[in-house]
C-alpha positions as a printed Julia matrix, in Angstrom:
171×3 Matrix{Float64}:
 -113.39  -2.72  -55.33
 -113.45   0.86  -56.44
 -110.78   3.47  -55.27
 -111.64   6.86  -54.44
 -109.52   9.96  -54.49
 -108.07  10.07  -51.18
 -107.17   6.51  -51.91
 -105.38   7.24  -55.46
 -103.79  10.45  -53.48
 -102.36   8.19  -50.76
 -101.08   5.52  -52.85
  -99.36   8.1   -54.78
  -97.81   9.53  -51.88
  -96.1    6.0   -50.5
  -95.1    5.17  -54.13
  -93.42   8.7   -54.13
  -91.45   8.22  -50.66
  -90.75   4.36  -51.19
  -90.35   4.28  -54.56
  -86.61   4.36  -54.29
  -86.58   1.58  -51.96
  -87.38  -1.06  -55.1
  -85.02   1.04  -57.37
  -81.49  -0.65  -56.77
  -78.74  -1.44  -59.38
  -79.24  -4.57  -60.86
  -77.08  -5.71  -64.03
  -78.85  -5.86  -67.29
  -81.25  -2.97  -66.35
  -80.74   0.62  -66.65
  -78.6    2.31  -64.08
  -80.57   4.49  -61.59
  -79.66   7.73  -61.33
  -76.71   9.28  -59.2
  -74.87  12.31  -58.26
  -71.22  12.32  -56.93
  -69.55  15.2   -55.37
  -65.71  15.08  -55.8
  -63.28  16.22  -53.43
  -63.29  19.7   -55.87
  -66.95  20.22  -54.74
  -67.54  19.21  -58.57
  -71.43  17.63  -58.78
  -71.64  14.93  -61.4
  -74.3   12.84  -62.23
  -74.62  10.18  -64.36
  -76.55  11.99  -67.05
  -73.73  14.45  -67.33
  -71.93  11.32  -68.46
  -74.08  10.02  -71.22
  -72.28   8.09  -73.42
  -69.53   7.32  -71.48
  -68.5    4.23  -69.64
  -68.75   4.59  -66.02
  -67.28   3.04  -63.11
  -68.08   3.6   -59.68
  -65.32   2.03  -57.41
  -66.47   1.4   -53.33
  -63.77   1.51  -51.51
  -62.64   1.9   -48.03
  -59.08   3.05  -46.81
  -58.84  -0.2   -44.15
  -59.67  -2.75  -47.07
  -56.55  -4.48  -47.77
  -57.8   -5.69  -51.67
  -58.71  -1.8   -52.25
  -55.4   -0.56  -51.31
  -54.18  -2.81  -54.34
  -56.86  -2.3   -56.68
  -56.9    1.78  -56.67
  -53.5    1.74  -57.6
  -54.4   -0.48  -60.3
  -56.72   1.07  -61.45
  -55.04   4.26  -61.53
  -51.79   2.55  -63.88
  -54.65   1.26  -65.93
  -56.17   4.98  -66.97
  -52.87   5.95  -67.18
  -51.89   3.2   -69.9
  -55.1    3.44  -71.3
  -56.29   6.88  -71.17
  -59.65   7.66  -72.64
  -62.3   10.47  -72.15
  -64.97   7.65  -72.52
  -64.41   6.01  -69.7
  -65.16   7.42  -66.05
  -64.41   6.17  -62.68
  -64.74   7.37  -59.37
  -63.48   6.2   -56.15
  -66.48   6.49  -53.32
  -65.17   6.33  -50.58
  -67.29   4.12  -47.89
  -68.79   6.32  -44.73
  -66.08   6.26  -41.96
  -63.33   4.99  -43.52
  -61.04   8.14  -43.03
  -61.38  12.14  -42.78
  -61.67  13.93  -45.74
  -58.79  15.82  -44.92
  -56.22  12.57  -44.83
  -57.76  11.61  -47.79
  -56.79  14.66  -50.02
  -53.27  13.8   -50.5
  -54.43  10.49  -52.19
  -57.44  12.52  -54.14
  -54.49  14.79  -55.47
  -52.35  12.15  -56.94
  -55.3    9.64  -58.85
  -55.99  10.08  -62.1
  -59.64   9.57  -61.45
  -61.5   11.63  -58.91
  -62.42  10.49  -55.34
  -65.78  11.16  -54.33
  -66.73  12.2   -50.85
  -70.05  11.34  -51.34
  -72.79   9.52  -53.72
  -76.51  10.39  -53.7
  -79.05   7.72  -54.78
  -80.08   4.66  -52.78
  -79.4    2.4   -55.31
  -75.48   2.12  -55.14
  -73.16   1.0   -52.05
  -71.02  -2.16  -51.06
  -72.51  -5.46  -51.94
  -71.03  -7.97  -50.22
  -68.29  -6.11  -48.42
  -65.79  -3.39  -49.83
  -64.32  -3.49  -52.77
  -67.35  -3.24  -54.72
  -67.35  -1.99  -58.77
  -70.43  -1.23  -61.11
  -70.01  -0.86  -64.53
  -72.21   1.23  -66.69
  -72.18   1.01  -70.21
  -72.4    3.73  -72.92
  -75.99   3.5   -73.2
  -76.49   3.62  -69.43
  -77.22  -0.23  -68.87
  -75.47  -1.74  -65.76
  -72.91  -4.43  -67.15
  -70.89  -5.44  -64.04
  -72.1   -5.12  -60.37
  -69.58  -7.42  -57.89
  -67.98  -7.17  -54.38
  -64.5   -8.06  -54.68
  -61.07  -6.36  -56.3
  -60.48  -6.31  -60.02
  -57.57  -7.6   -61.39
  -55.78  -5.59  -64.29
  -57.24  -8.55  -66.67
  -60.56  -8.93  -65.39
  -61.22  -4.88  -65.5
  -59.98  -5.08  -69.12
  -62.44  -8.22  -70.09
  -65.34  -5.96  -68.93
  -64.51  -2.34  -70.05
  -62.86  -2.99  -73.5
  -65.69  -4.16  -74.94
  -67.83  -1.37  -73.65
  -65.43   1.08  -75.1
  -65.16  -0.42  -78.39
  -69.44  -0.58  -78.63
  -70.53   2.7   -80.3
  -71.89   5.4   -78.44
  -75.97   5.04  -78.85
  -77.51   7.88  -81.14
  -74.38   8.95  -82.79
  -74.14   8.15  -86.11
  -71.02   6.24  -86.98
  -68.72   6.93  -90.59
  -68.16   4.08  -93.07
């Protein structure tokens, strides 16, 4: 079977339109690109966070485990401050108007995201759902269900202890 120029162009167009559908966040694979928009209108992309450990937390105001997890994450980050750990809490669509979330956004030690672009991320089997990306941009954790402080520490601590890829270490 031979493919003509028109077949190649049509096939390439389909891949362009639908390629993102097959690109999803999976443990052990490179993290698909994303951009979060925070309450203060900053747009932060995965490429801006190179060398950092990144946590994407999907939550909703009506979710009881989320209402326990968010304060725990805030307390953890306050007790273990690190510029190498970036956490973004992404509110699920329709959870609550942004105007009502503003007071919460003002007191948390990490940004609430009003939106995320990139179809690879979102709640898995419900909220909360967490994705943890290592310093090299690989997804190391992707699960629904609230973290406990101990569970969060078990996932994040080894990733923070790992060297930044490509950065020379001193002996």
